[in-house]
C-alpha positions as CSV (number, residue, x, y, z in Angstrom):
1,X,-25.0,-28.6,-60.1
2,X,-25.8,-30.7,-57.0
3,X,-24.2,-34.1,-56.5
4,X,-24.0,-36.8,-53.9
5,X,-20.5,-38.2,-53.1
6,X,-20.0,-41.5,-51.2
7,X,-17.0,-43.8,-50.7
8,X,-15.7,-46.9,-49.0
9,X,-18.9,-48.8,-48.6
10,X,-17.0,-52.1,-48.5
11,X,-19.8,-54.4,-49.6
12,X,-22.6,-52.5,-48.0
13,X,-24.8,-52.4,-51.1
14,X,-27.9,-51.7,-49.2
15,X,-26.8,-48.2,-48.1
16,X,-26.0,-47.3,-51.8
17,X,-29.5,-48.5,-52.8
18,X,-31.0,-46.4,-50.0
19,X,-29.1,-43.3,-51.1
20,X,-30.0,-43.7,-54.8
21,X,-33.7,-44.1,-53.9
22,X,-33.7,-41.2,-51.4
23,X,-31.9,-38.7,-53.7
24,X,-33.2,-39.7,-57.2
25,X,-34.3,-36.5,-58.9
26,X,-32.9,-34.4,-56.1
27,X,-29.3,-34.4,-57.2
28,X,-27.7,-34.1,-60.7
29,X,-25.2,-36.9,-60.2
30,X,-24.0,-39.6,-57.9
31,X,-20.3,-40.4,-57.3
32,X,-18.7,-43.4,-55.6
33,X,-15.0,-42.9,-54.8
34,X,-14.1,-46.6,-54.7
35,X,-13.9,-49.6,-52.3
36,X,-17.4,-50.6,-53.0
37,X,-16.3,-54.2,-53.3
38,X,-19.0,-54.6,-56.0
39,X,-18.7,-55.6,-59.6
40,X,-18.6,-52.9,-62.3
41,X,-21.9,-54.2,-63.8
42,X,-23.8,-54.0,-60.5
43,X,-27.1,-52.1,-61.2
44,X,-26.3,-49.5,-58.6
45,X,-23.6,-48.2,-61.0
46,X,-26.1,-47.5,-63.7
47,X,-26.9,-44.3,-61.8
48,X,-23.5,-43.8,-60.1
49,X,-20.1,-43.0,-61.4
50,X,-17.5,-45.3,-59.7
51,X,-13.8,-45.8,-59.6
52,X,-11.7,-48.8,-58.5
53,X,-10.3,-48.7,-54.9
54,X,-7.5,-50.8,-53.5
55,X,-10.1,-53.3,-52.2
56,X,-12.0,-53.6,-55.5
57,X,-10.9,-56.5,-57.6
58,X,-12.9,-55.9,-60.7
59,X,-10.4,-54.7,-63.3
60,X,-13.2,-53.2,-65.4
61,X,-13.6,-50.4,-62.8
62,X,-11.5,-47.4,-63.9
63,X,-8.7,-45.9,-61.8
64,X,-10.1,-42.4,-62.4
65,X,-13.1,-40.7,-63.9
66,X,-13.5,-37.2,-65.3
67,X,-17.2,-36.2,-65.8
68,X,-18.8,-32.9,-66.6
69,X,-22.2,-32.3,-65.1
70,X,-24.2,-29.1,-65.8
71,X,-20.9,-27.4,-66.9
72,X,-18.9,-28.4,-63.8
73,X,-16.0,-30.8,-64.3
74,X,-15.4,-33.5,-61.6
75,X,-12.2,-35.5,-61.3
76,X,-12.6,-38.6,-59.1
77,X,-10.1,-41.3,-58.0
78,X,-9.9,-43.5,-55.0
79,X,-6.7,-42.0,-53.7
80,X,-4.4,-44.9,-53.1
81,X,-2.7,-44.4,-56.5
82,X,-2.1,-40.7,-55.9
83,X,-0.8,-40.9,-52.3
84,X,-3.6,-39.1,-50.5
85,X,-2.4,-40.5,-47.1
86,X,0.7,-38.3,-47.5
87,X,-0.4,-35.3,-49.5
88,X,-3.2,-34.0,-51.7
89,X,-0.7,-32.5,-54.2
90,X,-0.8,-35.3,-56.8
91,X,-4.6,-35.4,-56.6
92,X,-4.8,-31.6,-57.1
93,X,-2.3,-31.8,-60.1
94,X,-4.4,-34.5,-61.7
95,X,-7.6,-32.5,-61.2
96,X,-6.0,-29.4,-62.6
97,X,-4.8,-31.3,-65.6
98,X,-8.4,-32.3,-66.3
99,X,-9.6,-28.7,-65.7
100,X,-11.8,-29.9,-62.9
101,X,-13.4,-27.6,-60.4
102,X,-14.1,-30.6,-58.1
103,X,-11.8,-33.5,-57.1
104,X,-13.4,-36.4,-55.1
105,X,-11.5,-39.1,-53.4
106,X,-11.8,-41.7,-50.6
107,X,-9.3,-44.3,-49.3
108,X,-8.5,-42.7,-45.9
109,X,-12.0,-43.3,-44.5
110,X,-11.7,-39.7,-43.1
111,X,-13.9,-37.0,-44.3
112,X,-12.4,-33.7,-45.3
113,X,-12.9,-30.7,-47.6
114,X,-10.5,-27.9,-48.7
115,X,-10.0,-25.6,-51.6
116,X,-6.7,-25.1,-53.4
117,X,-6.1,-22.9,-56.4
118,X,-9.8,-22.9,-57.3
119,X,-10.3,-26.6,-57.0
120,X,-12.4,-28.2,-54.2
121,X,-10.9,-31.4,-52.9
122,X,-13.4,-33.5,-51.0
123,X,-13.4,-36.9,-49.2
124,X,-16.9,-37.9,-48.1
125,X,-15.4,-40.2,-45.5
126,X,-16.4,-43.9,-45.4
127,X,-20.1,-44.6,-45.3
128,X,-19.5,-47.9,-43.6
129,X,-16.1,-47.8,-41.7
130,X,-15.3,-44.2,-40.7
131,X,-12.0,-43.3,-39.1
132,X,-10.6,-40.2,-37.5
133,X,-12.1,-37.3,-35.7
134,X,-15.7,-38.0,-36.9
135,X,-15.8,-41.7,-36.3
136,X,-18.6,-41.2,-33.8
137,X,-21.0,-40.2,-36.5
138,X,-20.9,-43.8,-37.8
139,X,-20.4,-43.2,-41.5
140,X,-20.8,-40.2,-43.8
141,X,-21.5,-39.0,-47.3
142,X,-21.5,-35.5,-48.8
143,X,-23.8,-33.3,-50.9
144,X,-21.9,-30.7,-53.0
145,X,-23.9,-27.8,-54.5
146,X,-21.9,-25.6,-56.9
147,X,-22.0,-23.4,-59.9
148,X,-18.3,-24.0,-60.4
149,X,-17.2,-20.9,-58.6
150,X,-18.8,-21.2,-55.2
151,X,-19.2,-24.4,-53.3
152,X,-21.6,-25.5,-50.6
153,X,-20.8,-28.8,-48.9
154,X,-23.0,-30.6,-46.4
155,X,-22.1,-33.9,-44.8
156,X,-24.8,-36.4,-43.7
157,X,-24.8,-39.5,-41.5
158,X,-26.1,-42.9,-42.5
159,X,-29.6,-42.0,-41.4
160,X,-29.5,-39.2,-44.0
161,X,-29.5,-36.5,-41.4
162,X,-27.3,-33.5,-41.9
163,X,-24.4,-33.1,-39.5
164,X,-24.7,-29.5,-38.4
165,X,-21.0,-28.9,-37.7
166,X,-20.0,-30.3,-41.1
167,X,-21.5,-27.6,-43.3
168,X,-19.0,-25.6,-45.4
169,X,-19.2,-22.7,-47.9
170,X,-16.3,-21.7,-50.2
171,X,-16.5,-18.5,-52.3
172,X,-14.6,-17.9,-55.5
């Protein structure tokens, strides 16, 4: 299963349209980890699973989504409701409760990926307002390729170019 993960676009609808167009038919699923600042019925979300972030004010957006794609279960939430600024423990517990192999989140605007107890925890960073060590890249998203046991993660910049130092492989 190959999926694209993006977060914290903060009203930048154009980048979401560009990603959908560029990756249509090349990935199995699209995930937006919240703070899109778009309405739940925006046409971009016809193709993209989305959750509500702390800057999304459409109450029809869900707080969390669990979705199975090609036999791989993904748990996604924005992160503000599970305290990702302090710890990933609550996120991991929620993902494990859903029997998810992947847990996607945003909120911090800082990219990161790590594996705990068989679950891959991934923040794609903010596509529009990055923070932290990789701010210089100017916005990121991630492509995750997995069979549910091994995980390959590649981060990309806004021009859709891979960031060489942000390529990761996790074995079972």
